[in-house]
C-alpha positions as CSV (number, residue, x, y, z in Angstrom):
1,M,-6.6,30.8,121.2
2,L,-8.6,28.1,121.7
3,E,-12.6,29.8,122.7
4,Y,-14.1,28.9,126.1
5,G,-11.3,27.1,127.9
6,A,-9.3,28.7,131.0
7,V,-6.6,27.5,133.8
8,F,-7.0,28.3,136.8
9,F,-3.6,28.1,139.0
10,D,-3.3,27.6,142.9
11,V,0.0,29.8,143.8
12,D,1.9,28.0,146.9
13,G,4.1,24.9,146.0
14,V,2.5,25.2,142.2
15,L,3.9,28.8,141.0
16,I,6.2,29.5,143.7
17,D,8.4,27.0,146.2
18,S,6.6,28.3,149.3
19,L,5.8,25.4,151.4
20,T,8.1,24.3,153.3
21,A,9.1,28.5,154.7
22,K,5.4,28.2,155.7
23,G,5.3,25.0,157.4
24,E,7.9,26.0,159.2
25,A,6.3,29.3,160.1
26,F,3.1,27.7,160.9
27,A,5.6,25.0,162.7
28,N,6.9,28.2,164.6
29,L,3.1,29.7,166.2
30,F,3.4,26.2,168.4
31,P,5.4,24.7,171.1
32,A,8.6,22.9,169.8
33,Q,7.3,19.3,170.7
34,Y,5.4,19.4,167.9
35,R,6.7,20.6,165.7
36,Q,7.6,18.0,162.6
37,Q,3.8,16.7,163.0
38,V,2.6,20.8,162.2
39,M,4.7,20.7,159.1
40,D,3.2,17.4,157.9
41,F,-0.1,18.6,158.5
42,H,0.8,21.8,156.4
43,L,2.8,19.7,153.7
44,V,-1.3,17.5,153.6
45,N,-3.7,20.2,153.7
46,G,-1.4,22.3,151.5
47,G,-5.2,23.9,150.4
48,L,-6.5,25.2,153.6
49,N,-6.3,28.3,154.3
50,R,-4.3,30.1,157.1
51,V,-7.5,30.1,159.7
52,E,-8.7,27.5,159.3
53,K,-5.2,25.7,159.4
54,I,-4.5,27.4,162.6
55,G,-7.4,26.5,164.1
56,R,-7.6,22.4,163.3
57,I,-3.7,22.0,164.4
58,S,-3.8,23.6,167.8
59,R,-7.3,21.4,167.8
60,E,-6.0,18.1,166.5
61,I,-2.8,18.3,167.1
62,V,-2.1,20.0,170.1
63,G,-5.2,19.5,171.3
64,V,-6.3,23.2,172.3
65,D,-9.2,24.7,171.1
66,L,-9.1,28.6,170.9
67,S,-11.4,30.7,171.2
68,D,-11.7,33.6,167.4
69,N,-9.8,36.1,169.2
70,E,-6.6,33.8,170.0
71,V,-6.7,32.5,166.1
72,S,-6.6,36.1,164.8
73,A,-3.7,36.8,166.5
74,L,-1.9,33.9,165.2
75,V,-2.7,34.5,162.0
76,D,-1.3,37.7,162.4
77,A,2.2,36.4,163.9
78,F,1.9,34.1,160.3
79,S,1.5,36.8,158.1
80,S,4.4,38.9,159.4
81,A,6.7,36.4,159.9
82,V,5.8,34.7,156.7
83,R,5.9,37.4,154.0
84,E,9.7,37.8,153.5
85,R,10.1,34.3,153.3
86,V,7.7,34.1,150.6
87,L,8.5,36.5,148.5
88,T,12.0,35.5,149.0
89,A,11.4,31.9,147.7
90,D,12.3,30.6,143.9
91,E,9.7,29.5,141.5
92,I,8.6,26.0,140.9
93,P,11.0,25.5,137.3
94,G,9.4,26.4,134.3
95,A,6.8,28.5,136.5
96,T,7.2,31.7,134.5
97,P,7.5,30.4,130.4
98,A,4.8,27.9,131.1
99,L,2.6,31.0,132.2
100,A,3.8,33.1,129.1
101,A,3.1,30.4,126.9
102,V,-0.6,28.9,128.7
103,S,-1.8,32.9,128.8
104,K,-1.2,33.2,125.5
105,R,-3.1,30.5,124.7
106,V,-6.7,30.6,126.7
107,P,-7.4,33.4,129.9
108,I,-5.6,32.2,133.0
109,H,-6.5,32.8,136.5
110,A,-4.3,32.5,139.9
111,V,-6.9,30.5,142.5
112,S,-5.1,30.6,146.5
113,A,-6.3,29.8,149.7
114,V,-4.2,33.2,150.8
115,P,-5.9,36.3,150.7
116,T,-6.0,38.2,147.7
117,S,-3.5,41.3,148.7
118,E,-0.8,38.7,149.9
119,V,-1.5,36.8,146.0
120,V,-1.0,39.9,144.6
121,D,2.3,41.3,146.2
122,V,3.6,37.3,145.7
123,L,2.9,37.4,141.7
124,K,4.5,41.4,141.4
125,H,7.4,40.1,143.2
126,H,7.8,37.1,141.0
127,N,7.0,39.3,137.7
128,M,4.0,37.2,137.2
129,L,1.3,38.9,137.7
130,H,0.5,40.4,134.3
131,F,-0.3,36.6,132.9
132,F,-3.3,36.6,134.8
133,T,-6.8,37.9,133.5
134,S,-7.7,38.0,137.5
135,V,-6.7,37.1,140.8
136,H,-8.2,35.3,143.8
137,G,-7.9,34.6,147.3
138,A,-9.4,33.8,150.7
139,P,-11.8,33.6,152.4
140,T,-13.8,33.0,149.1
141,P,-13.2,29.0,148.5
142,K,-11.8,28.1,145.5
143,A,-14.1,26.3,144.0
144,A,-17.3,28.8,144.6
145,I,-14.0,31.5,143.3
146,I,-13.6,28.6,140.1
147,V,-17.6,28.6,139.0
148,S,-17.9,32.7,139.7
149,L,-15.5,32.8,136.9
150,T,-16.6,30.0,134.9
151,Q,-20.2,31.8,135.1
152,Q,-18.5,35.2,134.4
153,H,-16.9,34.9,131.4
154,N,-19.1,32.4,130.0
155,Y,-16.0,29.4,130.1
156,L,-16.9,25.3,129.8
157,P,-16.5,23.6,132.7
158,S,-15.5,20.9,130.2
159,Q,-12.4,23.8,128.6
160,C,-11.0,24.4,131.8
161,L,-8.0,22.7,134.2
162,F,-6.7,23.9,137.6
163,V,-3.0,23.0,138.4
164,G,-3.1,22.0,141.9
165,D,-0.9,20.7,144.5
166,S,-3.2,19.7,147.3
167,L,-6.4,17.2,147.6
168,H,-7.8,20.2,148.3
169,D,-7.0,21.5,145.3
170,R,-8.8,18.2,143.8
171,D,-12.1,18.6,145.6
172,A,-12.7,22.7,144.5
173,A,-12.0,20.9,140.5
174,L,-14.2,18.6,141.6
175,E,-16.7,20.7,143.1
176,A,-16.7,22.9,140.1
177,G,-17.0,20.5,137.8
178,I,-13.4,21.3,135.9
179,R,-10.6,18.4,135.3
180,F,-7.4,19.0,137.6
181,I,-3.8,18.6,136.9
182,F,-2.2,17.6,139.7
183,V,1.6,19.5,140.8
184,Q,3.0,16.5,142.6
185,S,6.6,16.8,145.1
186,G,8.2,14.9,148.0
187,E,6.3,11.9,148.8
188,Q,2.1,12.8,147.5
189,S,0.8,10.0,145.9
190,A,-1.0,11.7,143.1
191,P,-5.2,11.3,143.3
192,P,-7.2,9.4,141.0
193,E,-9.0,11.8,139.7
194,A,-6.3,13.8,138.4
195,V,-6.2,14.2,134.2
196,C,-2.4,14.6,134.2
197,V,0.1,14.6,136.9
198,I,3.8,16.2,136.5
199,D,6.0,17.3,138.7
200,D,7.5,20.9,138.2
201,L,6.0,23.4,135.2
202,R,8.1,22.9,132.6
203,G,6.1,21.3,129.0
204,L,2.6,22.3,130.8
205,D,1.6,24.2,127.9
206,S,1.9,21.3,125.6
207,R,-0.3,19.6,128.3
208,V,-2.7,22.4,128.6
209,A,-2.8,22.0,124.7
210,E,-3.4,18.3,124.7
211,L,-6.5,18.1,127.6
212,M,-7.7,20.7,125.9
213,T,-8.1,19.5,122.0
214,G,-8.6,15.8,123.3
215,G,-5.0,14.2,123.1
């Protein structure tokens, strides 16, 4: 095992192909004429937690400022509607073999914008939970989670990687001072800060090994 390193994984869109299912659930919260705009916003802002996302969709797309109580009600409706969709979503190709291989090399941690209990349920349902040293989700920001875990476990930031699929994930990696692997889907443009761009998780272990040994 390489010493002092770790790999942090986002979950939606990285391990589980759940972005479209979640986008549909978000879209169903708002009037039908905004459906495509809501879907597009969701896909571009994959790293936002649902509270922020619902508030911004309503304000920026629908043109309505929601109260905290109104946001909470929509969050509850979203959570109820999306759970089964996410549990039954397919895994990203190569996810389970990648987790198995990388977790033998270094500790791995799940870092999500989804509430921790839901992340645990999804990983457990897909038989992935046992690979992870720990699982973390909303409301704590991803960068703060990564920084805390790095300090807690004495990881060297130079030997840590964050595997994500959004610009928010990129921002979290930069803020935490670690390198970013971008999982690209659809027509997304890869951020220039990514040290590696992949379409799925097949072969991820070899890329992790190269990056952690200076290859």
